C-alpha positions as CSV (number, residue, x, y, z in Angstrom):
1,M,-9.1,-26.1,22.2
2,S,-11.7,-23.6,22.1
3,D,-12.8,-21.8,19.1
4,G,-11.2,-18.7,20.3
5,I,-8.0,-20.4,20.2
6,K,-8.2,-22.4,17.0
7,T,-9.0,-18.9,15.2
8,L,-5.7,-17.4,15.9
9,W,-4.2,-20.0,13.8
10,K,-7.1,-21.2,11.1
11,N,-7.9,-17.2,10.2
12,E,-5.4,-15.6,7.7
13,D,-5.5,-12.0,9.4
14,Y,-3.7,-13.1,12.3
15,W,-1.3,-15.1,10.2
16,A,-0.7,-11.9,8.6
17,I,0.2,-10.5,12.1
18,W,2.2,-13.3,13.0
19,F,4.3,-13.1,9.9
20,G,4.9,-9.5,10.2
21,F,6.1,-9.8,13.7
22,V,8.6,-12.7,13.2
23,I,10.0,-10.0,10.6
24,I,10.1,-7.3,13.1
25,I,11.4,-9.3,15.7
26,G,14.0,-10.7,13.6
27,A,15.1,-7.7,11.9
28,L,15.2,-6.2,15.6
29,L,17.5,-9.4,16.5
30,K,19.7,-9.1,13.6
31,W,18.1,-12.8,12.9
32,V,16.9,-11.5,9.3
33,P,20.0,-10.3,7.2
34,K,19.0,-7.3,4.9
35,I,16.8,-8.2,2.1
36,P,17.7,-8.2,-1.3
37,K,16.5,-5.5,-4.3
38,I,16.8,-5.4,-8.0
39,G,19.4,-3.3,-8.9
40,K,18.9,-0.1,-12.0
41,W,19.9,-1.1,-14.9
42,T,20.3,1.0,-18.1
43,D,21.2,-0.9,-21.4
44,S,22.4,-4.3,-19.9
45,P,19.7,-6.2,-18.3
46,L,22.3,-8.9,-16.1
47,D,23.4,-5.1,-14.5
48,A,20.0,-5.5,-12.2
49,F,21.3,-8.7,-10.5
50,M,24.7,-7.7,-9.9
51,I,26.0,-7.1,-6.1
52,I,24.3,-4.1,-4.4
53,K,24.7,-2.6,-1.1
54,E,21.4,-4.1,0.2
55,C,22.9,-7.5,0.0
56,V,25.3,-8.9,2.2
57,V,26.2,-12.3,0.0
58,A,29.8,-11.6,-2.5
59,G,29.0,-11.7,-6.0
60,N,25.8,-11.5,-8.1
61,N,22.4,-10.7,-6.9
62,F,21.1,-14.1,-7.5
63,I,21.7,-15.9,-4.6
64,P,20.5,-13.8,-2.1
65,L,17.0,-13.9,-3.9
66,L,17.6,-17.7,-3.9
67,W,17.8,-17.4,-0.2
68,L,14.4,-14.7,-0.2
69,L,12.5,-17.0,-1.8
70,V,13.5,-19.9,0.3
71,G,12.7,-18.3,3.3
72,L,9.5,-16.7,2.4
73,T,8.4,-19.8,1.2
74,V,8.9,-21.7,4.5
75,L,7.3,-18.7,6.6
76,M,4.6,-18.8,4.4
77,A,4.1,-22.6,3.6
78,I,4.0,-22.7,8.0
79,G,1.0,-20.5,7.8
80,M,-0.9,-22.5,5.0
81,A,0.1,-26.1,6.7
82,F,-2.3,-24.6,9.8
83,M,-5.1,-22.6,7.9
84,K,-5.4,-26.2,5.3
85,T,-6.8,-23.3,2.4
86,V,-4.7,-25.7,-0.4
87,P,-2.2,-28.4,-0.2
88,V,1.0,-27.2,1.1
89,G,3.0,-28.7,-1.9
90,R,0.8,-26.8,-4.4
91,F,1.2,-23.4,-2.4
92,I,5.1,-23.8,-2.5
93,A,4.9,-24.8,-6.6
94,G,2.6,-21.8,-7.0
95,F,4.7,-19.4,-4.5
96,A,8.0,-20.3,-6.5
97,V,6.4,-19.2,-10.1
98,I,4.4,-16.5,-8.5
99,F,8.2,-15.1,-7.2
100,I,10.0,-15.3,-10.0
101,L,6.8,-13.2,-11.7
102,A,7.5,-10.7,-9.0
103,V,11.6,-10.4,-9.9
104,F,10.6,-9.9,-13.3
105,S,7.9,-6.9,-12.7
106,Y,11.0,-5.5,-10.5
107,W,13.1,-6.1,-13.2
108,I,11.4,-4.2,-15.8
109,A,10.4,-1.1,-13.0
110,T,14.1,-0.9,-12.0
111,Q,15.0,0.5,-15.9
112,T,16.0,3.6,-15.7
113,S,14.0,5.0,-18.4
114,I,11.0,3.5,-16.9
115,K,12.2,4.4,-13.5
116,H,12.3,8.2,-14.4
117,W,8.8,8.3,-15.8
118,G,7.5,6.6,-12.4
119,L,6.0,3.4,-14.0
120,S,6.6,1.4,-10.6
121,Y,6.6,-2.5,-10.0
122,A,3.1,-2.5,-8.8
123,M,1.6,-1.7,-12.0
124,W,4.1,-4.1,-13.8
125,A,2.9,-6.9,-11.4
126,L,-0.4,-6.4,-12.4
127,I,0.4,-6.2,-16.2
128,V,2.3,-9.2,-16.1
129,G,-0.5,-11.4,-14.5
130,L,-3.1,-9.8,-16.4
131,L,-1.3,-11.0,-19.3
132,I,-1.0,-14.6,-18.2
133,S,-4.5,-14.9,-16.9
134,N,-6.1,-13.3,-20.0
135,T,-3.6,-15.1,-22.6
136,I,-2.8,-18.7,-21.7
137,G,-5.1,-18.6,-19.1
138,T,-3.8,-19.0,-15.6
139,P,-3.1,-22.9,-14.3
140,K,-5.4,-23.8,-10.8
141,W,-1.9,-25.1,-9.5
142,L,-0.7,-21.4,-10.0
143,L,-3.6,-20.1,-8.4
144,A,-2.8,-22.2,-5.5
145,G,0.1,-20.0,-4.8
146,A,-1.9,-16.8,-5.1
147,R,-2.7,-15.6,-1.5
148,T,-3.7,-12.1,-2.9
149,E,-5.0,-11.2,0.9
150,L,-2.5,-12.7,2.8
151,Y,0.7,-10.9,1.3
152,I,-1.2,-8.0,1.3
153,K,-2.1,-8.3,5.1
154,T,1.3,-9.1,5.5
155,G,2.7,-6.5,4.1
156,L,0.2,-3.4,5.3
157,V,1.7,-4.9,8.9
158,L,5.1,-4.0,8.1
159,L,3.8,-0.7,7.0
160,G,3.1,0.1,10.3
161,A,6.5,-0.1,11.2
162,E,7.3,2.9,8.6
163,I,4.9,5.2,10.3
164,L,6.9,6.6,13.1
165,F,5.4,8.9,15.6
166,K,8.4,11.3,15.8
167,K,8.3,11.5,12.4
168,I,4.9,12.5,11.9
169,L,4.7,15.2,14.5
170,A,8.4,16.9,12.6
171,L,5.5,19.0,10.8
172,G,3.4,19.6,13.9
173,P,0.0,21.2,13.2
174,P,0.4,22.8,9.3
175,G,0.9,18.9,8.5
176,L,-1.7,17.3,10.9
177,M,-4.2,20.2,9.2
178,V,-3.2,18.8,6.0
179,A,-3.5,15.4,5.6
180,W,-6.1,14.7,8.6
181,I,-8.9,17.7,7.6
182,V,-9.1,17.0,4.0
183,T,-8.8,13.3,4.2
184,P,-12.2,12.3,5.8
185,V,-14.1,15.2,4.0
186,V,-12.8,13.7,0.5
187,V,-13.7,10.1,1.7
188,I,-17.1,11.2,2.7
189,F,-17.7,13.6,-0.4
190,M,-16.5,10.9,-3.1
191,Y,-18.6,8.1,-1.5
192,K,-21.8,10.1,-1.5
193,F,-21.4,11.5,-5.1
194,A,-20.6,7.8,-6.2
195,V,-23.8,6.5,-4.6
196,S,-26.0,9.5,-4.8
197,G,-24.8,11.3,-7.5
198,L,-23.3,8.8,-9.9
199,K,-25.7,5.8,-8.6
200,M,-23.0,3.6,-8.6
201,K,-24.2,0.0,-7.8
202,N,-21.0,-1.5,-6.8
203,K,-20.4,0.6,-3.4
204,S,-17.4,-1.6,-2.3
205,L,-15.6,-0.4,-6.0
206,A,-17.0,3.4,-4.9
207,I,-15.3,3.0,-1.2
208,I,-11.8,1.7,-2.5
209,I,-11.8,4.6,-5.8
210,A,-12.5,6.9,-2.6
211,A,-9.7,5.5,-0.4
212,A,-7.0,5.2,-2.9
213,T,-7.4,8.6,-3.5
214,S,-7.9,10.3,-0.5
215,V,-5.4,8.8,1.7
216,C,-2.0,6.8,-0.4
217,G,-3.2,5.4,-3.2
218,V,-2.0,1.2,-3.5
219,S,-1.9,0.8,0.5
220,A,-4.9,2.5,1.0
221,A,-6.8,0.6,-1.4
222,I,-5.8,-2.9,-0.2
223,A,-6.6,-1.9,3.2
224,T,-10.3,-0.7,2.4
225,A,-11.1,-3.6,0.0
226,A,-10.2,-6.0,2.7
227,A,-12.1,-4.3,5.0
228,C,-15.3,-4.4,3.0
229,R,-14.6,-7.9,1.5
230,A,-14.2,-6.7,-2.0
231,K,-13.7,-8.9,-5.1
232,K,-10.4,-8.8,-6.2
233,E,-11.6,-7.3,-9.7
234,D,-12.6,-4.1,-7.6
235,L,-9.1,-3.8,-6.2
236,T,-7.6,-4.5,-10.0
237,L,-9.9,-2.0,-11.7
238,A,-9.2,0.7,-8.7
239,V,-5.6,0.2,-8.6
240,G,-4.9,0.4,-12.0
241,M,-6.9,3.8,-12.5
242,T,-4.9,5.0,-9.8
243,L,-1.2,4.3,-11.0
244,I,-2.0,5.6,-14.1
245,F,-3.2,8.8,-12.3
246,T,-0.2,8.8,-9.9
247,V,2.2,8.9,-12.8
248,L,0.8,11.7,-14.4
249,M,0.1,14.0,-11.3
250,M,3.9,12.8,-10.4
251,I,5.0,14.9,-13.6
252,F,2.5,17.6,-13.9
253,M,2.3,19.3,-10.7
254,P,5.8,20.3,-10.2
255,M,5.5,22.0,-13.7
256,A,2.4,23.3,-12.7
257,I,3.1,24.9,-9.4
258,K,7.0,26.2,-10.6
259,Y,4.5,27.8,-13.5
260,M,2.3,29.5,-11.3
261,G,5.1,30.9,-8.7
262,M,4.2,28.9,-5.9
263,N,5.7,29.3,-2.7
264,A,7.5,25.5,-2.6
265,I,6.9,24.8,0.8
266,L,2.8,25.5,-0.1
267,G,3.4,23.4,-3.3
268,G,4.8,20.5,-1.6
269,A,2.3,19.8,0.9
270,W,-0.7,20.0,-1.6
271,M,1.7,17.4,-3.7
272,G,2.1,15.0,-0.3
273,G,-1.4,15.3,0.4
274,T,-3.2,14.8,-3.5
275,I,-0.6,12.6,-4.8
276,D,-1.4,9.1,-4.4
277,S,2.1,7.3,-3.7
278,T,5.3,8.3,-1.3
279,G,7.8,7.1,-3.6
280,A,6.0,9.4,-6.4
281,V,5.6,12.0,-3.9
282,V,9.2,12.0,-3.1
283,A,10.3,12.5,-6.3
284,A,8.0,15.4,-7.4
285,G,8.7,17.2,-4.0
286,S,12.5,16.4,-5.2
287,M,11.7,18.6,-8.4
288,L,10.8,21.6,-6.4
289,G,14.1,21.4,-4.1
290,P,15.0,20.0,-0.8
291,E,12.5,21.8,2.0
292,A,9.6,21.0,-0.8
293,E,10.8,17.3,-1.0
294,K,10.4,17.0,2.8
295,V,7.3,18.8,3.4
296,A,5.4,16.7,0.8
297,A,7.2,13.4,1.9
298,V,6.1,14.1,6.0
299,V,2.6,15.3,4.9
300,K,2.2,11.8,3.1
301,M,3.4,10.0,6.1
302,I,1.4,11.6,8.3
303,Q,-1.9,11.0,6.0
304,N,-0.7,7.1,6.0
305,V,-1.7,7.2,9.4
306,L,-5.1,7.2,8.5
307,I,-4.8,3.6,6.8
308,G,-5.7,1.6,9.6
309,V,-8.0,4.5,11.2
310,L,-10.1,4.2,7.2
311,A,-10.0,0.3,7.5
312,F,-11.7,0.4,10.9
313,C,-14.7,3.0,9.9
314,V,-15.4,1.1,6.4
315,A,-15.0,-2.1,8.7
316,I,-18.0,-1.1,10.7
317,Y,-20.3,0.9,8.3
318,W,-20.1,-2.3,5.8
319,C,-21.0,-4.1,8.8
320,M,-23.8,-1.8,10.3
321,V,-25.2,-0.4,7.5
322,V,-24.0,-1.8,3.5
323,D,-24.3,-5.5,4.2
324,R,-27.2,-4.9,6.7
325,D,-30.7,-6.3,5.1
326,P,-33.3,-4.2,5.3
327,G,-35.5,-4.5,8.7
328,Q,-32.6,-6.5,10.2
329,S,-31.6,-5.6,13.7
330,R,-28.3,-3.4,14.3
331,P,-25.5,-5.9,14.6
332,R,-24.1,-6.8,18.2
333,A,-20.5,-6.0,19.4
334,M,-19.4,-9.4,18.3
335,E,-20.5,-9.5,14.7
336,I,-18.5,-6.0,14.1
337,W,-15.1,-7.8,15.9
338,H,-15.8,-10.5,13.5
339,R,-16.0,-8.6,10.3
340,F,-13.0,-6.1,11.5
341,P,-9.8,-7.0,9.8
342,K,-7.7,-8.1,12.4
343,F,-4.5,-7.3,10.5
344,V,-5.1,-3.3,11.1
345,L,-4.2,-4.3,14.7
346,G,-1.0,-5.4,13.6
347,F,-0.4,-2.3,11.7
348,V,-1.2,-0.1,14.5
349,A,0.9,-2.5,17.1
350,A,4.1,-2.1,14.5
351,S,3.4,1.6,14.5
352,L,3.7,1.1,18.5
353,V,6.5,-0.9,18.8
354,F,8.9,1.0,16.7
355,S,7.5,4.6,18.0
356,V,7.4,3.6,21.8
357,I,10.0,1.4,22.1
358,V,12.3,0.8,19.2
359,V,13.1,4.7,18.6
360,P,13.8,5.4,22.3
361,A,15.9,2.5,22.9
362,M,18.1,4.4,20.4
363,N,18.0,7.6,21.7
364,G,15.1,9.0,19.8
365,D,17.3,9.1,16.9
366,F,14.5,7.8,14.2
367,K,16.9,7.6,11.1
368,L,19.3,5.7,12.4
369,V,16.1,3.5,13.5
370,E,14.9,3.7,9.4
371,S,18.9,2.9,8.0
372,E,19.2,-0.1,10.2
373,F,15.7,-1.6,10.8
374,I,13.2,-0.3,8.5
375,K,15.0,0.1,5.2
376,P,17.0,-2.7,4.7
377,V,14.4,-5.1,6.1
378,T,10.8,-4.4,6.6
379,K,10.6,-1.4,4.2
380,T,12.3,-3.7,1.3
381,L,10.0,-7.2,2.7
382,R,6.7,-5.2,2.5
383,G,7.9,-3.8,-1.4
384,W,8.1,-7.7,-2.1
385,F,4.8,-8.5,-0.8
386,F,3.2,-6.0,-2.4
387,C,4.6,-6.9,-5.8
388,L,3.6,-11.2,-4.7
389,A,0.1,-9.2,-4.3
390,F,-0.4,-7.5,-7.4
391,V,1.1,-10.1,-9.6
392,A,-2.0,-12.9,-7.8
393,I,-4.3,-10.1,-8.1
394,G,-3.1,-9.9,-12.3
395,L,-3.3,-13.9,-12.5
396,E,-6.8,-14.3,-10.7
397,S,-8.2,-11.3,-13.0
398,N,-9.5,-11.0,-16.6
399,F,-10.8,-8.3,-18.6
400,K,-14.1,-9.0,-19.3
401,D,-15.0,-8.9,-15.4
402,L,-13.2,-5.1,-15.0
403,A,-15.2,-4.2,-18.4
404,S,-18.3,-5.3,-16.4
405,R,-17.2,-3.1,-13.4
406,M,-16.7,-0.1,-15.6
407,E,-20.7,0.9,-15.4
408,G,-20.3,3.4,-18.4
409,G,-17.4,4.7,-17.1
410,K,-18.7,6.0,-13.8
411,P,-15.8,5.0,-11.6
412,M,-13.4,7.0,-13.8
413,T,-16.3,9.7,-13.7
414,L,-16.0,9.3,-9.8
415,Y,-11.8,9.3,-9.6
416,I,-11.7,12.8,-12.1
417,V,-14.2,14.7,-10.0
418,G,-13.1,13.1,-6.5
419,Q,-9.4,14.0,-7.4
420,S,-10.5,17.7,-8.6
421,F,-12.1,18.0,-5.2
422,N,-8.9,16.7,-3.3
423,L,-6.9,18.9,-5.2
424,G,-9.0,22.3,-4.5
425,L,-9.6,21.6,-1.0
426,T,-6.0,20.1,-0.2
427,L,-4.3,23.5,-1.7
428,F,-7.0,25.6,0.1
429,I,-6.0,23.8,3.7
430,A,-3.0,23.8,2.8
431,Y,-2.4,27.5,1.9
432,L,-4.0,28.4,5.7
433,A,-1.7,25.7,7.3
434,F,1.7,27.1,5.9
435,M,1.0,30.3,4.9
436,V,-1.5,31.9,7.4
437,F,-1.7,30.2,10.5
438,F,2.3,28.5,10.9
439,P,4.1,30.5,8.3
440,N,7.2,29.6,10.5
441,A,6.9,26.1,10.6
442,I,9.6,25.1,8.3
């Protein structure tokens, strides 16, 4: 077997693509049933596990969750058997516990009061993992199931199925202006400010914070971290900061927009381009009305397309500049290819499959595609993979390492300055796009 063929079965990036497309093809062929989710609850914790519409098994929600555990375990174990990074038996034992911790994290996040304040499953999964690692310590057998990058990359491939070109074009030029002009400017500004202004030594952390701030928070952060091969502690710190400020912006931006008497559509575009989470964007937009909610959601969706582009650019820059020794010749094309995060290809391919093949096959009805394939299968599974990843990140991190990366508060300064710049520039471009150049876009 040639080295090229062998890489397809040994490389984690390729396995993320295989996993993603097994799920996507299974969803399209109706082989994969609707994926269970943890239900909302208020006073009775068991209400979260009562049967909900996403499930197809009568009774309570425990049985579908058990089948989900079995299905994911088998799928992941096949990949682990080929990659041989850890013994399959140890992986299965660790994965089962991490899945239970992910269920627990989702359960906390679905409590109605907690959900109202926008405290997402990602935050709780991270907290649960950190509590274990920083108190009793994470046992080695449990770490065998903590395949953080594999869960993240598989989730990102599934995210590609949600990036539908027709939905992106729904707002046309004004949406593209807000999402695609501001984003690269903010990324470059923040990275340059971190390196030249703040003199941050940790360039990986700087670019992750810049990506999270300018694109879409968690998803962009984890894709960029993979592209620059950042340490898990860098990703943990960047994501933690992003989640905290996302909640604050989700609550206070709609209040500020109403107080200023700002046009709802302009306000929706402003929030869509700055709040670092699709769910938080939709929630914030709904506070201003249906039109603002639509504009905010679509602007964020258009912005999400840049995840793959950003990861590609960061991988090339890190290979040619950051990781290149002084005096060393420029890396060859094959070296850049080896460094390039292959899961990005899966992300792009998934978007193309749904946009060019699936949507046209269903008479261009992308709402039907979402309700039939994306929301009940790929989107829900993407959430599970991200939840598993954040539990794993927490289990592999400790507060001492996180504190050592703060560099005297420089990462926090970078986020505050960068997000302030992002807010100002996004509002200016959104005003030009929706109020001056294309006032009749909605």
